[in-house]
C-alpha positions in Angstrom: 53.5 124.5 -11.3 55.3 122.8 -8.6 59.0 122.0 -9.0 60.8 119.3 -7.0 64.5 118.6 -6.9 66.8 116.4 -5.0 69.9 118.1 -3.6 72.9 115.9 -3.0 76.0 116.8 -1.0 79.2 116.3 -3.0 81.7 113.9 -1.5 85.1 115.6 -1.3 87.6 114.0 -3.7 90.7 112.4 -2.1 93.9 111.7 -3.8 96.8 109.3 -2.7 100.0 111.0 -1.8 103.3 109.7 -3.0 105.7 108.1 -0.6 108.3 110.8 -1.3 105.8 113.5 -0.3 104.6 111.5 2.8 108.2 111.1 3.9 108.9 114.9 3.5 105.8 115.8 5.6 106.9 113.4 8.4 110.4 114.8 8.4 109.1 118.3 8.6 106.8 117.5 11.5 109.5 115.4 13.4 112.0 118.2 13.0 109.5 120.8 14.3 108.8 118.6 17.4 112.5 118.2 18.0 112.9 122.0 18.0 111.0 122.2 21.3 113.3 121.0 24.0 111.3 122.6 26.8 108.1 124.6 27.3 106.5 126.7 29.9 102.8 127.8 29.6 100.1 129.6 31.3 96.5 128.7 30.4 92.9 128.9 31.2 91.1 125.5 31.1 87.4 124.6 30.8 86.6 121.1 32.0 83.2 119.5 31.3 81.6 116.1 31.6 79.6 113.9 34.1 82.6 111.7 34.9 84.9 114.7 35.6 86.3 115.2 39.1 86.3 119.0 38.2 83.6 120.6 36.2 84.8 124.1 36.2 87.0 126.8 35.0 90.7 126.6 36.1 93.8 128.5 35.7 96.8 126.3 35.0 100.5 126.0 34.4 102.4 123.4 32.2 106.1 122.6 32.3 107.6 120.2 29.7 111.2 118.9 29.1 111.8 116.8 26.1 111.3 113.9 25.6 108.8 112.7 28.3 108.6 115.0 31.3 105.5 117.0 32.2 104.2 118.9 35.2 100.7 120.4 35.2 99.2 122.5 37.9 95.6 123.7 38.2 94.4 126.6 40.3 91.2 128.2 41.2 90.5 131.7 40.0 91.7 132.8 43.5 95.0 131.0 43.2 94.3 128.0 45.4 95.9 124.8 44.3 93.4 122.2 42.9 95.9 119.6 41.7 99.5 119.1 40.9 100.5 116.4 38.4 104.0 115.3 37.4 104.8 112.6 34.8 108.5 111.6 34.3 110.1 108.6 32.5 107.0 106.5 32.6 105.8 107.2 36.2 103.4 109.8 37.5 102.3 111.3 40.8 99.2 113.4 41.4 98.6 115.6 44.4 95.0 116.8 45.0 93.8 119.4 47.5 92.4 118.0 50.7 94.4 114.7 50.2 97.4 114.1 52.4 99.2 111.7 50.1 99.7 111.7 46.3 98.4 109.0 43.9 101.4 107.4 42.3 101.6 104.9 39.4 103.0 104.0 36.0 101.9 105.6 32.8 100.6 102.2 31.7 98.1 102.3 34.5 96.0 105.5 34.9 93.1 103.6 36.3 94.0 104.2 39.8 93.4 107.9 39.3 89.7 107.0 39.4 87.5 110.1 38.5 90.7 112.0 37.8 91.7 109.8 35.0 89.7 111.4 32.3 90.8 115.0 32.8 94.4 113.9 33.3 94.5 111.9 30.1 92.7 114.4 28.0 95.0 117.2 29.2 98.1 115.1 28.4 96.8 114.3 24.9 96.0 117.9 24.3 99.6 119.0 25.2 101.2 116.3 23.1 99.4 117.5 20.0 100.4 121.1 20.9 104.0 119.9 21.1 103.6 117.9 17.9 104.3 114.6 19.6 102.8 112.3 16.9 103.3 108.6 16.1 104.3 109.3 12.6 106.5 106.7 11.0 106.8 106.5 7.2 106.5 102.7 6.8 103.2 102.3 8.7 101.3 105.5 7.8 99.0 106.0 4.9 98.8 109.7 3.7 95.7 110.9 1.7 95.3 114.5 0.5 91.9 115.8 1.0 90.8 118.3 -1.6 93.2 121.3 -1.7 93.5 121.9 1.8 94.6 119.1 4.1 96.6 115.8 4.2 95.2 112.9 6.2 97.4 110.3 7.9 95.7 107.1 9.0 97.9 105.2 11.5 96.9 101.7 12.3 97.0 100.3 15.8 100.2 98.4 16.6 99.4 95.4 19.1 103.2 95.0 19.8 103.6 98.5 21.1 100.0 99.4 22.1 97.3 96.8 23.2 94.6 99.4 22.3 92.5 98.6 19.3 92.4 102.3 18.5 93.9 103.6 15.3 94.8 107.4 14.8 93.8 109.8 12.1 95.8 113.0 11.9 94.6 115.9 9.7 97.3 118.3 8.7 97.0 121.7 7.0 98.4 121.4 3.5 99.9 124.9 3.4 101.5 125.2 6.9 101.8 121.5 7.7 100.5 122.1 11.2 98.1 119.6 12.8 94.5 120.6 12.7 93.0 117.5 14.3 93.9 114.2 15.7 91.3 111.4 16.3 91.5 108.0 18.0 89.4 105.8 15.9 87.8 102.4 16.7 87.5 99.5 14.5 84.1 100.7 13.1 85.7 103.9 12.0 84.1 106.0 14.7 86.0 108.8 16.5 86.5 107.9 20.2 88.6 110.9 21.2 89.3 114.1 19.2 91.9 116.8 19.7 91.6 120.1 17.7 94.0 123.0 17.5 93.4 126.6 16.8 94.8 130.2 17.2 98.4 129.6 16.0 100.9 132.3 17.2 104.6 132.9 16.9 106.6 132.2 20.2 110.1 133.4 20.9 112.7 130.6 20.7 114.8 131.0 24.0 117.6 128.9 22.5 118.3 131.4 19.7 120.8 134.1 20.2 118.9 136.0 17.6 115.1 136.5 17.4 114.1 133.0 16.4 110.4 132.0 16.7 108.3 128.8 16.7 104.6 128.7 15.7 102.4 126.9 18.2 98.6 126.6 18.8 97.4 128.7 21.7 94.1 126.8 21.7 93.7 123.1 22.1 90.5 121.1 22.8 90.3 117.4 23.6 87.0 115.6 23.7 86.1 112.0 24.7 83.0 111.1 22.7 82.5 107.8 24.7 82.8 109.2 28.3 81.4 112.5 27.3 84.2 114.6 28.8 86.2 117.4 27.4 89.1 119.7 28.2 89.7 123.0 26.5 92.9 124.8 27.0 93.4 128.5 26.0 96.9 129.6 26.6 97.7 133.2 27.7 101.6 132.6 27.5 104.0 130.0 26.1 107.8 130.2 26.6 110.0 127.7 24.8 113.5 126.4 25.1 114.5 128.3 28.2 116.3 126.2 31.0 114.1 124.4 33.5 115.1 123.2 37.0 115.2 119.4 36.6 114.0 119.1 40.3 110.5 120.1 39.2 110.1 116.7 37.5 111.5 114.6 40.5 108.9 112.3 41.9 110.9 111.6 44.9 110.7 115.2 45.9 107.0 115.3 45.1 
C-alpha cells in the first residue's frame, strides 16, 4: 500500500499591538539610544561583493559622538591604513591610501564616492543599528507582534523627509527589546538591504561612577541584496561614554 500526504508549512500568527504597548517599546528604545553619548570600538570586517572597492578582511576602528559624528578607519592585517572616513554634521571626507586628496561631500550625496559608496553606506547603516539609531516615531509606526518572540515595526517612507521609496521593517526581540534585524523594503515588499545583529554583550558605561553597563551587539552584518555586497563587523572591544577629542571629527583638519 502506498500512502501519500501533503505537508503544509503553518503561517506564523501575528497579532496587532496596542498603541500603549507600542509607545512603551519606542520609549525604551529611544532612551537606550540616548544613553550612548560616545563610543569607541575595535572590529574585524569582512567585505564582499563584485562592486566593492575592497573585497577582503580588514581591521577597523570606530569613533562616535552623539548625535551625528562618526569616524571609521580601516587597516590591513599588518597595520597599514586602507581608508579613513569622517562624517560630521551632514558632511563627510574620505581619505584612501595612494590618493593625495580626500573625497569630500554632503551626506545627501554619496555618489561621488564611486566604488567606495557601497562599503561606506553599509558600514554606516550597520553602526547605526548597533547604536539603536532608529526612525521610530509612534504616530507613523505600525507594530505587529509575531508569535511569542518578536515585535515588528513597519515604518512607511516619508517623501517629505526622505525621497527614497524604501520603507523600513524593524524586528525586535520581545523579551529583551533589542533589535534583531532591520530591512529596507521596496514597494513590492522585497528586502533591498538587511542589517542583522548578534552576540550581545555587556559593556561598561564610562559615564557611571559605579559599575554601570550597557548591552550592545558585538556582531553586525549589513547586506545589499540588489548590489550584491555585504559588510560584516565583528567587534573585539567596545567602550562607551568616555570623553573623545572633538578634533577627531573636524573636517577642516582632515
